C-alpha positions in Angstrom: 0.0 0.0 0.0 1.3 3.4 -1.0 0.3 6.9 0.1 0.7 10.4 -1.4 -0.4 13.7 0.1 -0.4 17.3 -1.1 -2.1 20.6 -0.1 -3.3 22.7 -2.9 -4.4 26.4 -2.7 -7.5 27.6 -4.4 -8.2 31.3 -4.9 -11.9 32.1 -4.9 -13.6 35.1 -6.3 -16.2 35.3 -3.5 -19.4 33.2 -3.4 -19.6 30.5 -5.9 -18.0 27.3 -7.2 -14.4 27.0 -8.3 -13.6 23.8 -10.1 -10.3 22.1 -9.2 -10.7 18.7 -11.0 -7.6 19.3 -13.1 -5.4 19.8 -10.0 -6.7 16.6 -8.4 -6.2 14.7 -11.7 -2.6 16.0 -11.9 -1.9 14.9 -8.3 -3.2 11.4 -8.9 -1.2 11.1 -12.2 2.1 12.1 -10.6 1.6 9.9 -7.6 2.2 6.7 -9.5 -0.8 5.0 -7.7 -3.0 3.2 -10.1 -5.9 1.9 -7.9 -7.0 3.5 -4.6 -9.0 6.1 -2.9 -8.5 9.9 -3.1 -9.7 11.7 0.0 -10.2 15.5 -0.6 -10.6 17.6 2.6 -11.0 21.4 2.9 -9.3 23.1 5.9 -11.9 25.8 6.5 -15.4 26.2 8.1 -17.0 28.7 5.7 -16.6 26.9 2.4 -17.2 23.3 1.4 -16.6 20.7 -1.3 -18.9 19.3 -4.0 -18.9 16.7 -6.7 -21.1 18.5 -9.3 -22.0 18.8 -12.9 -19.3 20.6 -14.9 -21.1 20.9 -18.3 -23.8 23.5 -17.8 -22.9 26.6 -15.8 -26.6 27.2 -15.0 -26.2 24.4 -12.4 -23.7 26.5 -10.5 -25.8 29.6 -10.8 -28.9 27.7 -9.5 -27.0 26.1 -6.6 -25.6 29.4 -5.5 -29.1 31.0 -5.6 -30.6 28.1 -3.6 -28.0 28.4 -0.8 -28.4 32.2 -0.7 -32.1 31.7 -0.2 -31.7 28.9 2.3 -29.2 30.8 4.5 -29.5 34.5 3.6 -27.5 37.4 5.1 -29.5 39.5 7.5 -31.1 36.8 9.6 -31.9 38.8 12.7 -31.7 35.8 15.1 -28.0 35.2 14.3 -25.6 35.8 17.3 -22.2 35.3 15.5 -21.8 38.6 13.6 -18.2 39.7 14.5 -16.8 38.5 11.2 -19.4 40.2 9.0 -23.0 39.6 7.9 -21.9 36.8 5.4 -20.0 34.7 8.0 -22.7 32.9 9.9 -24.7 32.1 6.7 -21.5 30.7 5.3 -21.1 28.4 8.3 -24.7 27.2 7.9 -24.2 26.5 4.2 -20.9 24.6 4.9 -22.7 22.6 7.6 -25.3 21.5 5.1 -22.7 20.4 2.5 -19.4 18.6 3.1 -15.8 19.2 4.0 -14.5 15.8 2.8 -15.1 13.8 -0.3 -13.8 10.3 -1.3 -13.2 9.7 -5.0 -12.2 6.2 -6.3 -9.1 6.0 -8.5 -8.6 3.3 -11.2 -6.0 2.9 -13.9 -4.2 6.0 -12.5 -7.2 8.3 -13.0 -10.2 9.7 -11.0 -13.2 7.6 -11.6 -15.6 10.5 -11.9 -18.6 10.4 -14.1 -18.7 12.0 -17.5 -20.2 15.3 -16.3 -18.8 15.3 -12.8 -16.1 17.7 -11.5 -14.6 18.6 -8.1 -15.6 22.0 -6.7 -14.7 24.2 -3.8 -17.9 26.0 -2.9 -17.1 29.4 -1.4 -19.8 30.7 0.9 -18.2 34.0 1.9 -18.8 37.2 -0.1 -15.2 38.3 -0.5 -12.4 36.3 -2.2 -10.4 33.9 -0.1 -7.3 31.6 -0.5 -8.5 28.2 0.6 -6.4 25.1 1.3 -7.5 21.7 0.2 -5.7 18.5 1.3 -5.4 15.7 -1.2 -4.6 12.3 0.3 -4.3 9.2 -2.0 -4.0 5.6 -0.6 -3.7 2.7 -2.9 -1.3 0.6 -5.0 
């Protein structure tokens, strides 16, 4: 059994999805591991990870709008406001999604479906530099 690990940085432009499938594919290809499991983990509490469609950008637009409506800024019952009006809604959105994803690897490649991509889902209004851990175990 072999292991490989890397931390990649993803620059966001504020709220929305940023695809990083290519960076994960490059990591797997250079690892030399043909069969295994890639664990992807984001090291933050106000963004999340998604496996999502990468063919139609309307999907990203609609997902963003759904989460803005689900956890909008300006909820008057929110206590945590010291980091700005977008922070607590961002934590709620992150709690409803995921911070870790497992992706199978076969023949040295991610076994994603035809229209699937890996995305960092930024829930804060302003741009951030986010860290994502890639950990591959296999042979």
